[in-house]
DOTIVO-146778 format. One record per residue (C-alpha): residue number from 1; x, y, z. Coordinates in steps of 0.2 Angstrom, whole numbers. Example, Ala and Ser with C-alpha at 12.3 -4.5 7.8 and 13.67 -1.06 7.14 Angstrom:
% residues 2
   num       x       y       z
     1      62     -22      39
     2      68      -5      36
//
This chain:
% residues 626
   num       x       y       z
     1     303     289     -61
     2     295     287     -44
     3     295     269     -37
     4     285     272     -20
     5     269     269     -26
     6     272     254     -33
     7     281     247     -21
     8     267     254      -8
     9     254     244     -18
    10     264     228     -18
    11     267     230       1
    12     247     232       3
    13     243     217      -8
    14     256     206       2
    15     247     212      20
    16     231     208      11
    17     236     190       7
    18     244     187      22
    19     227     192      34
    20     214     191      23
    21     200     185      19
    22     191     187      35
    23     175     176      38
    24     164     180      52
    25     147     174      56
    26     137     188      59
    27     120     178      64
    28     121     163      70
    29     102     152      72
    30     106     136      70
    31     116     124      60
    32     120     125      41
    33     108     108      39
    34      94     117      47
    35      95     137      40
    36      95     147      27
    37     114     153      25
    38     116     169      19
    39     133     175      13
    40     137     195      12
    41     155     200       3
    42     161     218       1
    43     169     223     -14
    44     178     240     -15
    45     183     240       2
    46     200     243       5
    47     210     234      20
    48     208     251      32
    49     190     251      26
    50     184     235      34
    51     175     241      49
    52     165     253      37
    53     161     236      29
    54     156     227      44
    55     144     243      48
    56     135     244      31
    57     130     224      35
    58     123     230      51
    59     114     243      44
    60     107     232      30
    61     103     217      42
    62      95     229      54
    63      83     235      41
    64      81     220      32
    65      73     211      48
    66      62     225      50
    67      53     219      33
    68      39     206      31
    69      42     192      27
    70      61     192      35
    71      53     201      51
    72      43     184      55
    73      56     173      49
    74      71     180      56
    75      75     165      65
    76      78     155      48
    77      92     165      44
    78     111     163      46
    79     124     179      41
    80     139     176      36
    81     153     190      29
    82     169     188      20
    83     180     202      17
    84     193     202       5
    85     201     220       2
    86     203     229     -13
    87     217     239     -20
    88     205     254     -23
    89     190     260     -16
    90     174     260     -27
    91     169     253     -41
    92     170     256     -61
    93     161     269     -69
    94     164     265     -88
    95     150     277     -94
    96     157     292     -85
    97     169     305     -95
    98     181     302     -91
    99     178     283     -89
   100     183     277     -71
   101     190     260     -67
   102     195     254     -50
   103     205     238     -45
   104     194     229     -32
   105     193     211     -31
   106     177     206     -39
   107     176     219     -55
   108     161     228     -49
   109     155     241     -63
   110     140     251     -66
   111     131     252     -83
   112     131     231     -84
   113     124     226     -97
   114     120     244    -103
   115     110     250     -89
   116     117     265     -80
   117     112     260     -64
   118     113     240     -65
   119     128     239     -51
   120     136     220     -55
   121     151     211     -51
   122     162     204     -65
   123     174     192     -56
   124     161     180     -52
   125     174     165     -50
   126     182     175     -36
   127     167     178     -28
   128     160     161     -27
   129     177     154     -21
   130     176     168      -5
   131     157     164      -3
   132     163     146      -3
   133     173     149      14
   134     157     153      23
   135     143     140      22
   136     134     148       4
   137     126     131       2
   138     109     141      -5
   139     119     147     -19
   140     113     164     -18
   141     126     177     -11
   142     125     196      -7
   143     138     211     -13
   144     141     228      -4
   145     149     238     -16
   146     158     253      -6
   147     154     266     -20
   148     141     283     -17
   149     134     281     -35
   150     116     273     -34
   151     114     257     -43
   152     111     238     -40
   153     106     223     -49
   154     104     203     -45
   155     106     186     -52
   156     117     174     -44
   157     123     189     -34
   158     112     202     -25
   159     123     218     -28
   160     119     235     -20
   161     129     251     -17
   162     132     257       0
   163     123     274       0
   164     109     281       8
   165      96     268       0
   166     108     252       3
   167      95     244      14
   168      80     245      -1
   169      92     242     -15
   170      99     228      -7
   171      83     220      -1
   172      74     223     -19
   173      88     214     -25
   174      86     200     -12
   175      69     198     -19
   176      77     193     -36
   177      90     181     -30
   178      83     173     -14
   179      65     176     -18
   180      65     173     -38
   181      54     189     -40
   182      53     200     -57
   183      54     219     -57
   184      35     227     -56
   185      42     242     -65
   186      39     247     -83
   187      48     256     -96
   188      34     267    -109
   189      31     262    -125
   190      32     244    -124
   191      19     230    -126
   192      23     212    -118
   193      17     199    -130
   194      25     183    -124
   195      21     167    -113
   196      18     168     -95
   197      31     172     -85
   198      38     161     -72
   199      39     174     -56
   200      26     174     -45
   201      22     195     -45
   202      20     196     -64
   203       6     189     -76
   204      -3     192     -93
   205     -18     188     -86
   206     -28     206     -83
   207     -38     197     -67
   208     -21     193     -59
   209     -28     173     -59
   210     -11     168     -52
   211     -13     176     -35
   212     -33     174     -34
   213     -31     169     -17
   214     -25     186     -13
   215     -38     198     -20
   216     -46     210     -10
   217     -31     210       2
   218     -19     223       6
   219     -24     230     -10
   220     -20     215     -21
   221     -28     215     -37
   222     -21     216     -56
   223     -13     232     -61
   224      -4     234     -78
   225      12     239     -81
   226      27     227     -74
   227      43     217     -79
   228      49     233     -90
   229      33     232    -101
   230      21     248    -100
   231       5     234    -108
   232       3     215    -107
   233      11     212     -90
   234       1     215     -73
   235       8     216     -54
   236      -2     214     -41
   237      -2     230     -29
   238      -1     247     -39
   239      15     250     -27
   240      28     237     -20
   241      47     236     -16
   242      49     227     -33
   243      43     243     -40
   244      46     257     -30
   245      59     259     -17
   246      54     264       0
   247      37     252       0
   248      35     237       8
   249      35     220      -1
   250      19     215      -7
   251       9     197       0
   252      13     189     -16
   253      30     193     -16
   254      31     187       4
   255      23     172       2
   256      35     167     -13
   257      51     172      -1
   258      42     163      13
   259      40     147       4
   260      56     148      -6
   261      62     151      13
   262      56     137      19
   263      58     125       5
   264      78     126      10
   265      74     127      29
   266      73     112      40
   267      63     119      54
   268      64     101      63
   269      80     107      71
   270      81      91      82
   271      76      74      84
   272      76      59      96
   273      83      46      91
   274      95      56      82
   275      98      40      69
   276      84      38      57
   277      84      18      58
   278      78      13      76
   279      78      -4      85
   280      63      -8      96
   281      62     -22     105
   282      47     -29     113
   283      42     -25     126
   284      49      -8     129
   285      41       6     124
   286      52      19     113
   287      48      38     112
   288      50      49      98
   289      52      66      99
   290      58      82      90
   291      61     101      94
   292      57     115      80
   293      58     133      77
   294      40     138      68
   295      35     156      77
   296      23     152      90
   297      12     165      81
   298      11     155      65
   299       3     142      76
   300      11     127      71
   301       0     112      69
   302      10      95      74
   303       3      77      68
   304      11      61      68
   305       9      46      58
   306      12      27      60
   307      15      15      44
   308       7      32      35
   309     -10      31      45
   310     -12      46      59
   311      -9      43      75
   312     -26      51      83
   313     -24      63      97
   314      -5      65      93
   315      -2      83      93
   316      13      87     104
   317      32      86     100
   318      35      67     106
   319      25      51     105
   320      28      33     112
   321      26      19     101
   322      22       4     109
   323      30     -12     103
   324      17     -26     109
   325       3     -17     101
   326      11     -17      83
   327      17     -33      71
   328      36     -36      71
   329      47     -31      58
   330      47     -13      46
   331      36       1      51
   332      38      20      48
   333      37      35      63
   334      34      51      54
   335      33      68      63
   336      27      83      53
   337      24     102      58
   338      16     112      48
   339      18     131      49
   340       1     140      47
   341       8     157      44
   342      -4     171      37
   343       8     175      25
   344       5     161      13
   345     -11     157       7
   346      -6     145      -8
   347       6     130      -4
   348       3     116     -18
   349      21     110     -15
   350      15     108       4
   351      33     119       7
   352      25     125      23
   353      26     105      30
   354      42      98      37
   355      41      80      40
   356      53      67      49
   357      54      50      45
   358      61      35      57
   359      62      18      49
   360      58       7      65
   361      62     -12      66
   362      53     -20      79
   363      60     -36      85
   364      57     -49     100
   365      72     -55     108
   366      62     -69     114
   367      57     -75      98
   368      63     -87      88
   369      64     -88      68
   370      62    -105      60
   371      63    -108      42
   372      66    -125      31
   373      82    -123      20
   374      83    -138      12
   375      72    -152       9
   376      75    -169      -1
   377      69    -187      -4
   378      79    -203      -8
   379      65    -207     -20
   380      62    -196     -36
   381      50    -207     -46
   382      37    -216     -35
   383      22    -226     -36
   384       7    -227     -25
   385      10    -235      -8
   386      30    -232     -11
   387      40    -231       6
   388      51    -216       4
   389      63    -208      16
   390      61    -187      17
   391      76    -177      23
   392      73    -158      29
   393      84    -146      38
   394      76    -135      51
   395      86    -118      57
   396      82    -108      70
   397      88     -89      67
   398      84     -85      84
   399      86     -74      93
   400      74     -85     105
   401      75    -104     108
   402      62    -114      98
   403      54    -129     106
   404      44    -141     105
   405      37    -140      89
   406      32    -152      74
   407      39    -153      57
   408      24    -161      46
   409      25    -170      29
   410      11    -169      17
   411      10    -174      -1
   412      -1    -165     -16
   413      -2    -151     -27
   414      10    -136     -30
   415       2    -125     -16
   416       2    -133       1
   417     -17    -135       7
   418     -25    -142      21
   419     -34    -158      13
   420     -16    -164       5
   421     -13    -181      11
   422      -4    -179      26
   423      12    -190      29
   424      15    -187      47
   425      26    -177      58
   426      42    -177      67
   427      43    -168      84
   428      58    -158      88
   429      58    -155     106
   430      71    -139     106
   431      80    -128      94
   432      92    -117     101
   433      96    -100      91
   434     108    -101      77
   435     105    -119      78
   436     100    -132      65
   437      93    -150      65
   438      92    -164      51
   439      76    -175      51
   440      74    -190      43
   441      55    -196      39
   442      51    -213      33
   443      35    -214      28
   444      23    -225      15
   445      15    -214       2
   446      -5    -216      -1
   447     -11    -229     -10
   448     -21    -217     -21
   449      -9    -206     -26
   450     -10    -202     -44
   451       1    -204     -58
   452       6    -186     -60
   453      17    -173     -54
   454      18    -173     -33
   455      25    -161     -21
   456      30    -165      -4
   457      29    -152       7
   458      38    -151      24
   459      30    -137      36
   460      38    -133      53
   461      28    -127      66
   462      11    -125      57
   463       0    -122      72
   464      12    -108      77
   465      16    -117      92
   466      30    -108      92
   467      32     -87      92
   468      42     -81      78
   469      47     -64      69
   470      40     -71      54
   471      26     -86      54
   472      27     -87      33
   473      44     -94      30
   474      42    -112      36
   475      40    -123      23
   476      49    -131       8
   477      45    -141      -7
   478      50    -157     -14
   479      45    -163     -31
   480      39    -182     -35
   481      36    -188     -51
   482      19    -200     -50
   483      19    -219     -57
   484       6    -229     -61
   485       6    -244     -47
   486       3    -261     -46
   487     -13    -270     -45
   488     -18    -268     -26
   489     -33    -269     -16
   490     -30    -257       1
   491     -40    -246      14
   492     -35    -228      20
   493     -38    -213      26
   494     -39    -198      15
   495     -45    -186      30
   496     -35    -169      32
   497     -23    -170      44
   498     -24    -191      48
   499     -11    -203      44
   500     -18    -215      31
   501     -17    -231      42
   502     -20    -224      58
   503     -32    -210      66
   504     -40    -205      83
   505     -56    -199      87
   506     -62    -192     105
   507     -80    -198     111
   508     -85    -183     119
   509     -81    -172     103
   510     -85    -183      90
   511     -77    -182      73
   512     -77    -187      55
   513     -65    -198      45
   514     -64    -202      27
   515     -60    -222      24
   516     -57    -224       6
   517     -56    -241      -4
   518     -43    -242     -17
   519     -45    -256     -30
   520     -38    -249     -46
   521     -37    -265     -56
   522     -55    -271     -51
   523     -71    -266     -64
   524     -80    -254     -55
   525     -95    -258     -64
   526     -95    -277     -57
   527     -88    -272     -41
   528     -94    -269     -23
   529     -87    -264      -8
   530     -90    -265      10
   531     -80    -259      26
   532     -83    -267      41
   533     -78    -262      59
   534     -72    -270      75
   535     -66    -268      92
   536     -57    -284      95
   537     -44    -283      84
   538     -36    -291      67
   539     -33    -309      70
   540     -37    -323      66
   541     -51    -311      57
   542     -65    -319      48
   543     -63    -332      34
   544     -73    -326      20
   545     -70    -340       7
   546     -53    -349       2
   547     -40    -337       1
   548     -51    -323       7
   549     -49    -317      25
   550     -56    -302      30
   551     -43    -294      46
   552     -56    -291      59
   553     -64    -302      73
   554     -83    -300      74
   555     -91    -292      87
   556    -103    -278      92
   557     -96    -264      84
   558     -94    -275      68
   559    -114    -277      70
   560    -116    -260      74
   561    -110    -256      57
   562    -119    -268      47
   563    -136    -264      55
   564    -131    -244      51
   565    -125    -246      34
   566    -125    -231      23
   567    -134    -221      36
   568    -129    -205      47
   569    -113    -214      55
   570    -108    -225      41
   571    -110    -216      26
   572    -107    -225      10
   573     -99    -239      18
   574    -107    -249       4
   575    -103    -243     -11
   576     -95    -246     -28
   577     -80    -240     -35
   578     -77    -225     -44
   579     -68    -225     -63
   580     -50    -223     -52
   581     -57    -238     -44
   582     -58    -229     -27
   583     -74    -231     -13
   584     -76    -216      -6
   585     -84    -219      13
   586     -88    -206      29
   587     -89    -210      46
   588     -96    -198      56
   589     -95    -201      74
   590    -107    -191      85
   591    -100    -182     100
   592    -105    -190     117
   593    -106    -206     111
   594    -107    -222     124
   595     -94    -234     116
   596     -79    -240     125
   597     -61    -231     126
   598     -49    -240     116
   599     -42    -246      98
   600     -54    -251      84
   601     -53    -255      66
   602     -59    -252      49
   603     -56    -265      34
   604     -64    -267      19
   605     -70    -283       7
   606     -74    -285     -12
   607     -90    -292     -20
   608     -91    -296     -36
   609    -101    -305     -48
   610     -96    -323     -51
   611     -88    -323     -34
   612     -96    -315     -19
   613     -80    -312      -9
   614     -67    -308     -22
   615     -55    -299     -10
   616     -51    -290       8
   617     -41    -275      11
   618     -27    -271      26
   619     -34    -265      42
   620     -33    -246      48
   621     -34    -241      65
   622     -45    -230      75
   623     -43    -228      92
   624     -56    -221     102
   625     -51    -209     116
   626     -63    -202     131
//
């Protein structure tokens, strides 16, 4: 027995294992992330035929990139080859007599699926493993088979022989695998009765409605006979490479290949900033830019959006954000470039437009950020006039220093409103970044406080004296349970942002106050109230009846109030209590009033039927300012 051939085959196999496979990048137009990576394998090439494989690849590529749409979009593709030699040269020919079987790495065979010219590979797992050695990220791989017999087929792999019509066959098969196109040729005596095919280039519509946008261009219409059926299916053009070798791809086929390629390729090649998360600090402008490789002949259309709104006039590859003209916080900057290639007329999925978005956070290193993380009261159950100590913690999250600012206290309903009763304020002179301060504020609750659930609202920097990155999170609430109080006779202000016992008004500007009588235990049907005014102090006061002293000294202001009772200035200063035992009055000081600057006071007296002067209230202060 002659063992030499067997030893020779083993030696060749060992050599192949040691040296192969060989991975080569034939065409490098950019990164794998931005391009369509085409991978070409060779089957039926022996180790000594690697140069032939390389030559076949070059012949195919030279022809491919002369055809549309590959010619226009040549820069969109990278091409890599993986060469793993076979023991034998050629492919299986099981339909010949005698049958021919070759030992090849991917086990290429003719008559695949019972069609003599269908040349396809059977060892697909090895082919996929080898393709993975190159960046076969698109999932479509070409295989060149070293055999002279005409043939080719396509599914996951586009397979072609390397004979005289190799470039035509392989481009046709690539139309299947890359372009998802159907064969447009037909077999006689078959009629299609199924549903509408998914392929872009065949249809059941006799008018070719699927490609109506191309009608009348380059001979596009609807021609019966396609998809292996003589009748019932229609193709866009009389002849196309998907029907007859040696012809060009029709415009419908070119469009679909173009759209699929563009759906994979990212034509925005580089961006600046490179990161999609960008922090911008006021007042420094930030420029955003990108590069793209849309062919100039396709008239790329560039636009920019800020927070989803098109930026007028921004049509170049860069745009600068001025952070002083926008709000602080989160924003988006989006650049887009649209390929206006004449090869595409219908793009419902917008694959011819590439976008890139930066998530931008605009901040100001000089801004503070105040918040009230906690607030509490020493009492939960309260009566009208109760004295409570309110405690609040105010934190500055920075980065800037805050101050001075006021921390104000209000009592009222569950949602803060300017009409809530004002409980005064505490001024914080300064609060550094990342620091907190605790405020204890002792205050008397209003005598008119209803016996219902009450909310104390702690509001830091209500007037926005401090510039903050967020002006909407500066409050905290404390819940109190209001109870029925005792029988008191009191006077207090119920004016927004005015403490219940003291107020100020400008003589130059004028203003309005609301003195309110509180007498919940008196009969509103038989009780009148009268509010008096003085500028001469509260002691010793006016003795009205035994045990009844009005804490005001009679003077010109007192007389002025009596003379103008219930007029434009002293509105409802004489009146009756309502059902809740409240008397609502309005003091309206006109602007530019010639009154002396200084402290004044209001106080009220109650008048009954059986006894004229029944009670008096406490005084409340009003300071008149210039």
